Backbone bond lengths (Angstrom), bond angles and torsions (degrees), N, CA, C in turn:
res aa  C-N    CA-C-N  psi(-1)  N-CA   C-N-CA  omega(-1)  CA-C   N-CA-C  phi
1 D - - - 1.460 - - 1.449 110.65 -
2 S 1.277 120.01 131.67 1.531 123.75 -175.56 1.510 107.76 -72.90
3 R 1.305 112.79 148.39 1.559 118.24 176.74 1.465 108.86 -86.33
4 L 1.361 119.47 -15.21 1.508 120.25 179.85 1.600 102.96 -112.47
5 R 1.313 110.85 124.47 1.494 117.16 176.34 1.437 113.61 -113.45
6 V 1.305 121.52 136.06 1.497 121.54 173.93 1.489 107.85 -110.54
7 I 1.344 115.55 125.21 1.455 120.64 172.15 1.488 106.51 -104.14
8 H 1.305 114.05 117.49 1.553 120.66 -177.33 1.438 115.12 -69.69
9 R 1.255 119.93 -44.95 1.545 131.32 176.55 1.486 110.56 69.33
10 D 1.288 121.39 6.07 1.502 118.97 176.18 1.544 110.32 -155.73
11 L 1.324 114.54 48.35 1.471 119.40 175.09 1.478 108.18 -75.20
12 K 1.316 115.67 128.21 1.427 122.86 177.04 1.585 107.41 -165.05
13 V 1.316 111.76 167.31 1.484 116.13 -173.62 1.507 115.53 -50.61
14 S 1.425 112.46 -44.86 1.504 113.46 -176.33 1.493 113.01 -71.22
15 N 1.319 122.43 -5.09 1.391 129.56 174.65 1.450 116.45 -96.22
16 I 1.238 115.72 5.66 1.499 124.07 177.90 1.532 109.28 -115.36
17 L 1.323 117.95 113.26 1.399 121.20 179.78 1.527 110.20 -108.47
18 L 1.361 111.98 156.34 1.488 114.67 -178.01 1.578 107.01 -114.43
19 D 1.311 118.23 136.81 1.333 125.44 175.35 1.547 111.47 -77.49
20 E 1.359 116.57 -177.67 1.534 120.71 -179.04 1.518 109.79 -65.26
21 K 1.338 124.47 -16.00 1.434 127.45 177.05 1.536 111.10 -103.71
22 M 1.347 114.27 11.11 1.476 118.82 178.89 1.541 115.37 66.85
23 N 1.328 114.38 22.59 1.509 124.55 173.88 1.531 110.74 -78.41
24 P 1.273 122.47 121.89 1.541 122.03 -179.67 1.487 110.26 -64.37
25 K 1.255 118.71 139.30 1.499 126.36 170.81 1.560 106.42 -130.47
26 I 1.343 110.77 127.49 1.552 118.50 179.99 1.443 103.32 -81.25
27 S 1.383 116.52 136.16 1.415 124.95 178.46 1.528 111.55 -127.99
28 D 1.328 118.46 175.00 1.513 129.57 179.20 1.569 109.56 60.58
29 F 1.299 117.07 75.67 1.431 121.12 176.22 1.539 111.30 -91.36
30 G 1.340 117.74 22.78 1.506 120.55 -179.59 1.541 115.43 -59.54
31 L 1.340 114.95 -30.21 1.424 119.41 -179.78 1.497 114.53 -98.93
32 A 1.340 117.97 -2.12 1.402 126.17 -172.39 1.593 107.84 -65.67
33 R 1.405 113.93 151.03 1.408 124.56 173.69 1.497 109.05 -132.68
34 M 1.368 115.66 144.72 1.426 119.82 -177.73 1.574 105.70 -110.28
35 F 1.330 110.87 140.31 1.423 122.94 176.73 1.434 111.24 -115.46
36 Q 1.344 121.87 135.39 1.430 124.71 177.04 1.506 113.94 -120.96
37 G 1.345 115.26 151.17 1.470 115.27 178.80 1.452 115.64 67.57
38 T 1.375 111.21 -132.76 1.542 115.75 -178.08 1.549 112.81 -89.88
39 Q 1.282 116.71 -6.30 1.508 119.20 172.37 1.487 111.77 -56.18
40 Y 1.315 118.34 127.40 1.493 122.12 -178.58 1.532 112.84 -129.83
41 Q 1.331 118.13 -12.22 1.440 121.86 179.77 1.508 111.92 -155.22
42 D 1.339 111.98 158.87 1.508 118.47 175.25 1.506 105.59 -150.27
43 N 1.342 112.85 176.41 1.497 115.80 174.58 1.540 108.97 -139.20
44 T 1.265 110.23 166.28 1.455 118.77 -174.95 1.532 111.42 -144.92
45 R 1.288 117.61 148.04 1.518 118.51 177.03 1.515 108.21 -86.62
46 R 1.276 115.87 -20.78 1.490 120.72 -176.35 1.601 106.56 -101.35
47 V 1.193 113.79 95.84 1.525 118.08 179.57 1.565 106.11 -85.05
48 V 1.306 113.79 123.35 1.495 120.91 178.21 1.510 107.01 -132.27
49 G 1.361 114.21 161.03 1.388 118.23 -175.35 1.541 108.52 132.25
50 T 1.403 114.36 -165.62 1.489 118.00 -175.59 1.491 110.96 -119.00
51 L 1.359 114.84 118.88 1.397 120.09 179.81 1.512 112.98 -52.72
52 G 1.270 117.40 146.34 1.471 117.94 -176.51 1.544 111.29 101.46
53 Y 1.346 113.92 -39.34 1.461 122.21 -177.80 1.612 107.39 -98.48
54 M 1.358 119.11 -17.02 1.450 124.07 -173.78 1.462 107.97 -77.18
55 S 1.334 116.39 136.30 1.459 120.69 173.31 1.539 110.21 -66.86
56 P 1.312 120.23 152.77 1.470 120.27 -179.71 1.562 112.96 -57.04
57 E 1.340 117.57 -36.92 1.473 118.22 -174.75 1.552 108.05 -74.92
58 Y 1.225 118.89 -31.02 1.466 118.99 178.78 1.590 110.05 -77.03
59 A 1.363 119.61 -42.34 1.400 123.66 -178.56 1.549 111.08 -62.81
60 W 1.366 115.90 -42.10 1.436 122.07 -173.28 1.529 117.38 -93.71
61 A 1.330 114.15 -28.52 1.492 117.26 -175.99 1.542 110.95 -126.78
62 G 1.285 120.61 -6.46 1.449 119.18 177.82 1.504 111.64 82.21
63 L 1.323 122.63 9.39 1.435 127.15 -176.65 1.495 107.83 -88.25
64 F 1.323 115.46 125.52 1.505 117.36 178.69 1.530 111.32 -131.25
65 S 1.242 116.27 152.02 1.482 124.25 -176.70 1.533 109.52 -165.39
66 E 1.322 116.31 -178.73 1.459 122.18 176.78 1.571 104.14 -54.70
67 K 1.242 119.62 -41.20 1.497 121.55 -178.01 1.581 111.79 -58.98
68 S 1.255 116.39 -31.92 1.499 118.36 175.08 1.488 108.36 -60.46
69 D 1.296 119.92 -51.21 1.515 121.24 -178.76 1.524 110.72 -65.34
70 I 1.387 117.79 -30.62 1.464 119.46 174.06 1.456 112.28 -62.61
71 Y 1.361 118.39 -45.52 1.436 123.75 169.83 1.431 112.64 -46.44
72 S 1.353 120.41 -57.37 1.497 125.49 177.81 1.496 112.11 -56.04
73 F 1.291 116.86 -44.42 1.478 120.24 174.23 1.526 112.38 -56.84
74 G 1.282 121.13 -36.78 1.441 124.25 -178.88 1.626 107.85 -71.61
75 V 1.249 116.98 -37.11 1.459 122.55 177.63 1.562 104.53 -64.44
76 L 1.317 116.39 -48.05 1.535 117.44 -178.19 1.563 112.59 -59.02
77 M 1.403 114.38 -43.53 1.386 118.63 177.45 1.514 114.47 -56.51
78 L 1.385 113.72 -44.08 1.479 119.38 -178.70 1.482 109.44 -67.42
79 E 1.428 119.64 -36.79 1.438 120.59 177.13 1.495 112.35 -62.42
80 I 1.374 116.56 -45.36 1.428 120.72 -177.69 1.528 113.05 -61.43
81 I 1.360 112.72 -41.97 1.453 119.39 -179.38 1.546 112.27 -66.20
82 S 1.330 114.13 -40.84 1.430 118.74 -177.41 1.477 113.47 -85.25
83 G 1.321 119.55 -18.29 1.421 123.82 -175.60 1.604 113.41 70.78
84 K 1.371 118.55 15.46 1.440 128.62 -178.48 1.505 109.63 -117.58
85 R 1.386 114.60 143.02 1.494 115.06 171.92 1.526 107.96 -85.50
86 I 1.239 112.52 150.76 1.490 118.86 -176.24 1.523 110.54 -62.25
87 S 1.301 114.51 -34.01 1.483 122.58 -176.75 1.505 112.05 -74.08
88 R 1.361 118.11 -15.58 1.461 123.47 -174.50 1.526 111.41 -118.08
89 F 1.329 119.92 2.84 1.441 119.11 -173.15 1.474 110.90 -94.88
90 I 1.303 117.50 120.49 1.444 124.99 175.51 1.510 106.46 -134.59
91 F 1.345 120.06 127.22 1.422 122.00 -176.84 1.524 106.12 -120.42
92 G 1.328 111.33 145.24 1.499 120.31 168.44 1.489 110.36 68.92
93 D 1.376 115.43 -127.12 1.369 122.00 -176.45 1.567 115.85 -73.76
94 G 1.308 116.96 11.30 1.415 120.65 -178.99 1.489 120.17 84.67
95 N 1.276 113.69 0.30 1.452 118.22 178.65 1.509 118.99 -102.65
96 K 1.375 108.70 -1.19 1.536 114.23 -171.95 1.525 108.10 -111.11
97 G 1.303 116.68 121.17 1.521 122.43 178.46 1.514 107.16 -90.17
98 L 1.296 116.22 177.46 1.480 124.37 176.97 1.434 116.73 -47.40
99 L 1.346 114.22 -53.86 1.546 119.41 -175.76 1.539 108.65 -61.58
100 A 1.316 119.61 -47.46 1.455 121.77 -175.51 1.533 109.09 -65.52
101 Y 1.425 117.85 -43.10 1.366 118.38 173.22 1.485 117.70 -61.60
102 A 1.348 115.13 -38.33 1.509 116.66 176.40 1.557 113.91 -62.64
103 W 1.373 111.25 -39.06 1.553 114.56 -179.63 1.530 108.05 -67.28
104 E 1.362 116.96 -39.73 1.456 117.22 -179.01 1.485 115.81 -67.07
105 S 1.377 113.41 -32.69 1.428 123.02 -179.70 1.507 107.32 -72.81
106 W 1.336 117.89 -39.11 1.421 123.58 179.65 1.588 110.20 -56.18
107 C 1.403 110.16 -50.47 1.419 117.86 -176.49 1.564 113.22 -66.78
108 E 1.314 117.04 -33.20 1.456 124.33 -174.37 1.565 114.50 -85.38
109 T 1.362 110.55 -44.95 1.489 118.59 -172.05 1.501 115.63 -129.02
110 G 1.320 116.66 7.65 1.483 116.68 -174.02 1.511 114.91 72.95
111 G 1.305 117.20 15.70 1.432 123.70 168.22 1.580 111.73 98.57
112 M 1.268 119.96 -3.70 1.517 125.29 -178.07 1.546 111.61 -57.65
113 N 1.245 117.87 -33.39 1.469 121.12 -176.54 1.502 112.57 -70.23
114 V 1.283 114.39 -16.09 1.523 123.12 -178.08 1.562 107.22 -74.20
115 L 1.329 116.39 -30.41 1.493 122.92 -170.90 1.478 111.52 -60.93
116 D 1.268 118.63 133.23 1.483 127.12 170.89 1.479 107.44 -53.90
117 I 1.292 117.51 121.24 1.496 124.25 -176.37 1.476 113.09 -58.61
118 D 1.337 120.45 -26.45 1.487 124.03 175.30 1.551 111.51 -75.77
119 L 1.323 118.54 -10.74 1.494 123.08 177.57 1.572 111.59 -99.90
120 S 1.326 116.59 -15.62 1.479 119.15 -164.22 1.525 111.52 -60.99
121 D 1.305 121.57 -29.28 1.466 123.35 -176.64 1.551 112.28 -83.19
122 S 1.356 113.37 -16.30 1.490 112.37 -176.58 1.475 113.88 -115.51
123 C 1.370 118.50 20.34 1.475 122.43 178.28 1.533 114.42 -121.47
124 N 1.221 112.41 154.86 1.438 123.37 177.52 1.485 108.47 -85.28
125 A 1.275 122.86 121.52 1.470 126.34 -171.33 1.530 111.41 -63.65
126 S 1.257 117.94 -38.17 1.540 119.21 -179.89 1.461 108.46 -70.29
127 E 1.384 120.85 -34.95 1.458 121.32 -178.99 1.560 109.64 -70.54
128 V 1.352 113.98 -40.07 1.503 112.40 174.50 1.429 115.94 -66.94
129 A 1.296 120.10 -34.06 1.373 122.70 177.06 1.518 113.10 -66.73
130 R 1.364 118.09 -35.76 1.386 123.08 -178.94 1.651 107.19 -72.65
131 C 1.302 116.33 -38.95 1.483 119.67 172.76 1.475 114.86 -62.13
132 V 1.401 120.10 -41.19 1.399 122.58 174.67 1.517 106.81 -63.69
133 Q 1.232 121.30 -45.65 1.500 123.97 -177.57 1.551 108.51 -56.91
134 I 1.381 115.95 -47.63 1.460 115.93 -177.43 1.441 113.11 -68.63
135 G 1.313 117.80 -32.78 1.513 123.58 173.24 1.488 109.83 -58.61
136 L 1.306 116.44 -50.18 1.466 124.41 -178.62 1.474 108.86 -62.94
137 L 1.278 120.92 -41.96 1.494 122.95 -178.82 1.514 109.57 -61.44
138 C 1.345 113.50 -34.91 1.515 117.03 -176.05 1.560 112.05 -81.22
139 V 1.357 118.81 -13.91 1.446 119.14 178.91 1.543 112.46 -107.82
140 Q 1.311 114.16 22.36 1.553 117.67 169.33 1.473 111.55 -48.29
141 H 1.253 117.55 141.59 1.415 118.55 179.60 1.544 114.77 -66.84
142 E 1.280 118.82 -39.14 1.510 122.49 168.95 1.416 115.75 -84.09
143 A 1.308 117.42 130.17 1.479 121.57 -178.88 1.521 110.44 -57.48
144 V 1.264 118.89 -41.74 1.472 124.33 -175.10 1.510 109.45 -61.14
145 D 1.338 121.38 -24.73 1.421 126.28 179.92 1.534 113.42 -84.55
146 R 1.318 119.67 -10.50 1.404 124.82 179.49 1.467 111.56 -85.85
147 P 1.307 118.93 144.48 1.470 121.92 170.38 1.414 114.48 -65.05
148 N 1.371 117.52 155.98 1.482 120.66 177.04 1.561 105.21 -89.05
149 T 1.370 115.53 179.49 1.466 118.47 -179.79 1.517 112.46 -61.48
150 L 1.300 117.79 -46.24 1.474 118.66 -179.04 1.527 112.99 -56.65
151 Q 1.371 114.43 -43.44 1.453 121.41 178.78 1.556 113.28 -62.60
152 V 1.344 114.86 -39.80 1.385 119.35 177.03 1.643 112.51 -64.61
153 L 1.245 110.86 -44.59 1.493 116.53 173.17 1.490 114.64 -57.41
154 S 1.333 119.17 -38.83 1.403 120.44 -178.65 1.485 114.83 -78.97
155 M 1.315 115.75 -5.81 1.500 119.58 -178.58 1.557 106.24 -83.52
């Protein structure tokens, strides 16, 4: 476990760039904070970032930690799988956003309904289900229920 931790606080699709080999690179560290030693969370009165990607504890109370970035990562995963932006996703009667739809799909079909229809013929169903599951674990409402970075990497 690293002694120095960087909390990005604004992970979103537009802050992930691809190099010439399609390797992702995280950009825009303007809101990032660094933690050292045993410090693992902080809070702020000035909440900044992008709605939809913000964890509930950060959006409502200004509390941020590694688990805040994990939440954003989960949103990113679900966006990639679905091919839809969280800010533009509305399902059914117009009251269901991407996260609610993904949870419902997970309960009903193991997450396969979340998959972008254009990708359905070229994907392994068990891999898609696992990715949806990881995304949903990362967007748990309570930070304590979300995995940490090392746990996500081991999944």
